N, C-alpha and C positions, 0 to 999 in steps of 0.2 A: 395384338392386345399384350403379350408379355413384355415387349419394348416399351409401352405406354405406362404400365406399373412399375417399370425397372426407371423410366424417367422419372415419375413420380416421387419415388423412393429417394433418388439420388438429391431431388430437390429438395425434399422434407428434411433429408440430412444435412445439407448445404445451410439450411436456414436456422437450422439448430445448432451446429457446429459456427455458423458466424455470431448467433446468440451468445454462444459460451466465450467466444473470444472477443467480445466486449466487454462482459465480466470479467476478464481478467487484464484488459487492456489500461485501465485505469493504475492497477499495479504497476503494468511493465512501464506506465508514461511515469510515477514516481520514481520508479528506479533512476530512469533515464535523467529527470529534474535532479537529482540529487548526484547524480554522476558527472553532470553538467556544473553543478555547483563544486566539486570537488571531493565529494566522499567516495570513498573506495569500499570495498566489500559488500556492496551495496544487495542487501537481501528482501523485498516486499512481498506483502502479501495480504490478501482479504481477511478482515477479522470481523466474524459473526458471533452474533449473541444469540443466546438461546431463550424463548418465550414459550410459556404454558399456555395455547389457546385453550379457553375453559369451554367455547364451545365446542371444537372440534375433538376436544378432550386429546391431547397431546401437542406436544413440543414442535414447536416451530423455529428455525433457524431466519432471522434477520441479520443483512448488513449492517455492520454497525461502523466500521471506519476501514481504511488501510494502515496497516503499520509497517514499518522497515527499520532494519539496524544497519548501519553503516561505522565507517570509520572515518574520525576527523582528525589525523595526524595520528595518534596514538590514543585517542580516545575514542571506545566504543559508543556510539549514541541510540536512542530510539527516536524515530519519527513518526509522527500521526497526522493523516490527510483524511478528510471527511470527504466521504462520495459526492463528486460532481464539482469539487473543487479545485483549484492550481494551485493553492498556498499548502504550505505544510507547518508543522510544526516540530521542532526539537523539542522534546520532554524529557528525557534523561543524558544526560553527559558522565560515563565513568559511574555510573549509580548516582551522580547527584543531582537532582530536581531541576531544571531549568523551564524555560520558557521561551523560545526563541521561535520567531517566524521567519521562514524564507531566509533563513542566514546562511551564507557561502560557508565552507568548511576553513577556510583560512580566517575569515572575520568570526568562527565560532572559538576556534582555538586563540585567536586575540582574546576575544572576552572571556574567555574562562581560564586564561592566565591572569589578566586584571583582579580575577575571583579566586587566584590563589589553587585553579585545577592545572596541573601539567599535563599537557597533550605532547 
C-alpha cells in the first residue's frame, strides 16, 4: 500500500516537473537560437504581464512574451519572441530603437554601422 502511494506521488511530481520544464524550454530555445546566430552573453527569460481579474477579484499573471539580452559585437541588444514562435525581433541596439527580424549578429553589426551606430 505504501509503495503504491509512493509510486503515485513520484509519477505526479514527474508530470508537474515536466510541465514546468516545458514552460522554460522556449526561453532556452531562444538562447540557443541567438547563440547560433552569433550573439554572445545571451540571457533569456519569460516576461509576464499582471492583469486584474474582476470576477476573481485578484491580479493574475499572464505570459506576454520571451525577452533576451545579448551582445552583437560591442552592442547590447534586446530581443523579443512571441510564445510559440520561432522568429525573434531585435528591438533595441545600444539604446536605439530598431526592428530587425531573425538577423544574425554579424548582419546586425553591419546594418547598424550603415546607420551610424558603432558596435
